[in-house]
N, C-alpha and C positions, 0 to 999 in steps of 0.2 A: 417837746423834749426828745432829742435824738439819741438813738442807741449807740453804745461805744463800738467802734469798728475793731474787728479781730486782726491782729498782726499775723500776716502769713508766715509760716515756718519754711525756711529755705534750707534744704539738705544739699551740701556740697560733697561730692565723692571725688577723692583724689587718688589717682593711680600712680604708684611709684614705678619708675622705669628701672628694670634690672640691667645690670651691667653684663652684656653678652660676652664680654672678654674673658670671664672666668666661670662661666656657667657650668662647663663640664670638666673643668680641670681637676676637681676633687675625685672624679671617677678614675682618672688616670693614676693619681697618687695612691688611691685605695687599691687599685689593681697591682701596682708595684709593691705595696706593702704586703698584700696577700701572697704574691709570688715569692717575696723574700722570706716570709714565714714558712711557706711550704718547703723552700730549699733548706731552711734551717732545720726543720723537723726531719727531712730526708737525711741530712748529714748526721743528726743525732741518732737516727735509727741505724744508719750504716756503722756508726762507731760502736753501737751496742750489739750489732748482729754478729753471727758466727763467721768464721773465716771462709766457710763454704759459700755463704750468701755473698760475702764481699767479692770473692773471686767470680761468682756468677754475674754480678752487676758489672764488674770490671771487664769481663769477657764481652758483654754487650757493647761497651764503648770501644773495645778493640776491634770489633767486627759489627758495626751498626747496619751494614747492608745485608747481612745474613747469608753471604756467599759461602762463608766457611760453615763448618758444622759446630754450632754452639753447644757447649755443655755447661751444665749448671746444676740446679736443684731438681731437674727433671730426671726421668728414667734414662736419658741418654748418657749421663755421665756426671762428673763432679768437678767443675771448676776451671777448666781451661778451654781455650779455643782449639778445636781439632781441625787441622787443615787436611782436606782430602786431596792428595796430589794425583788426581786422575790423569792429568796430562803426562806426568812423569811415568806413571804405570803404563799408559798407552805406548810411550816410547820404548819402555822395557819390553812390552809385548812384541812390538815390531822387531826389536833387536834379537829377541830369542827366536823368532820365526826365521830371521836371516841366518842365525847360527845353525839351525836345523838344516837349512838348505846347503850350507857350505860343507857340512860333514857328510861324506858319501855314505857312511854306514848308517846314518840317521835319516837319510832321505826317505827310505821306505817306511819310516815310522811317523811321517808327518800327519797322516790321517788319523793316527792313534793318539796324537797329542792335541788337546783342545785347550785353548786359552780364552778366557772370558773375564771381563771386568765386572765385579760385583760390588755390593756395598761394603764388603769386608776388605776388598783389594783385588789384586790380580790372581785369578785361580788358574792353575796349570794342572789339567787332568791327564794322567797317563793311563789310557784306556786299554784294557787287556783284550786279547783275542782268545779263541777257543783253545789253542795249543799253549798259550802263555807266552807273551811277548816280553814283558818286563820282569816277570817273576815266574819261577818254575811252578807248574800246575800243582796246586795244593800244598805249596811250600813257601815259606817267607823269604827264601833266599833269592836275591835278584839274579837275572840272567846276565850274560855278557853285554847284551844290547841295553838292558836296563841300567847296568853299571856305567856304560859309556854315556848314556843320556843324562843320568844324574850327575856325572862328573862335569859334563858340559854346562848343565844348569848351575852347578855350584860355582863355576868360574864367573858366570855373569851375575849371579845373585850376590857374590862377594863384593861387587862394585857399588852396591847401594846399601843404605843404613837400615832399611825396613826390617821389622821382625818377620819371622817365617813360621807358619803353622803347617803341619803335615797330617793328612787324613788317610786312613785306610778304609776301603769299602769292598764288600763281597757281593755275590749274587745270593739268591735265596736257596740254593741247593745245600742240604745239610752236609757237613764236613765228613761225617762217617766215623768219628771217634767220640766216645763218651766223655773223655777228659780233655778234648780239644775241639772247640767249636769255631764258627765264623767270627765270633768276637775276638778270640785269641789270634786267629789268622790275620784279621784286619789290623789289629794293634801291632802285631809282630812285623807285618810288612811296612807299616808306617815307621816303626822304629828302625827297621833295616835301612829304609831310605834315608832316615836321619843320619845314621852312621856313615853311609856313603857320602852324603853331602858334607859332613864334618871332616871326613878324611880327605876330601877333595878341595879343601881350602875355605869352606864356609865356617866362620867362627861359631863355636858351639853355643855361645850366649845369644846368638841371633835367633836360634830356634826356640820359640817360646811355648809351643804347644805340639803335642803328638796325640792324635785322636784315633780311636778305632770305632767305627760305626756299624760293623757287620753289614746286614742287609737293610738297615733302617732308612737309608737315603739312596734309594735306587735311582740310577740315571734313566732307566727305561721302566717306568712303573707298570706299563701294560704287559711287560714281559720280564717277570722277576728273575728268571733263570738265564737271561741273556748274558753272554760273557762280557758285554760292554759295561755291565754293572760292577764288574771287578776292576777296580782302578785305585790308583794312588793320586791324591790331590795335594799339590804344593801351593800354599796361599801366601803371596807376598802382601802382608797386611798393611793397611793404611797407617800413616804416622800417628802415634799417640793412642792407638786403639787398645794396646795392652795396658797402658797406664790408666786409661779410662775404665776398663773392666776391673782392674785392681782396686781403683777408688770406689767403684760400685760395690765390690765384695766386702770392703772394709767399712762401708757406711753404717753408722749406728742406727738402729730402729728408733722411731720417735718415742720419747718417754711417755708413759701412761699418765693421764690426767689424775692428779691426787683425789679430786672430788669423785671421779668415776670409780677409782680404786676403793675409796672408802665406802661408796654406795654398794659396790659389789661385795665387800666384806660384810657389810651390815645385812645384805640380802642373804648371804650364805649363812649368817648366824641366826637368822629368823627361824628356820625349821628346828634348830636345836633348842632355841628358847621356847618354842611352842611345845616341843616334846617335854621340856623340863616342867612346864606349867601344868601339863596334863597329869592328873593324879594316877598313880600306878594302882592297878587292881591288885588287891591282896589275894594271895593264893588261898583257895578254900581248903579247909582241913577236911580230910576224909572222915566221915562218921564211922564209928566202930559198928560192925554188924550187930544187930540186936539178937540177943539169945532167944532161941525158939522156946516158946512156952509149952 
């Protein structure tokens, strides 16, 4: 009698071929979807943002290369693109130097007139001598030479739209009067220069600042009493700098967090509550002296 034969089990594995034509297409579609969602949320954020933030973002797209001076929500300003016209100021500097050479009476003053380009603009320093070249010694009244130079500067400055700032500086020698110090002298000289410029054709609204620094910004720090520290500085300011500073001065401080304010109030109230829970000690009554027996 023969044993029954076992039927062999055959396992067939089938591998399905994937269509390589659309294997990664979903990734591209998903990336487009995520990008569109990001753009949507940025637009919604800008619509709900303050005007200050909107101008800052708009300023970036107006000047994406960063060649201009971008102002926005940082400490540098508030909301507009500030163009520093350095090339125009360089041309003005060269023009003023030519003017000094053409006026015979001013040729001897060329060494006392220093022009430099700074981050604020074109700075024109009228540096004094020991005897007093542009202003009478110890007096805010301009000399004839000082008047002539200021008049020549006013003629050229009237041709450009930039705002003007005027500074007065002194050396460290005390003035010698109790009621009149270097602070008053520096401010009065700057204001006297302003009057001459305004009377010589420079529009009064163009002068935005008049400053008196006394001896706080010495030209020669190693020699505080040097006459070169006595000077008048006329600054042709960069375009938009005054508007930038005005916007910064009017910027509102950030509102305090309500949660933080409530926590501070509760902390301030805790000592009072602790004091109220503490029982007050009753004043002890003084015992009447016992009668001697």
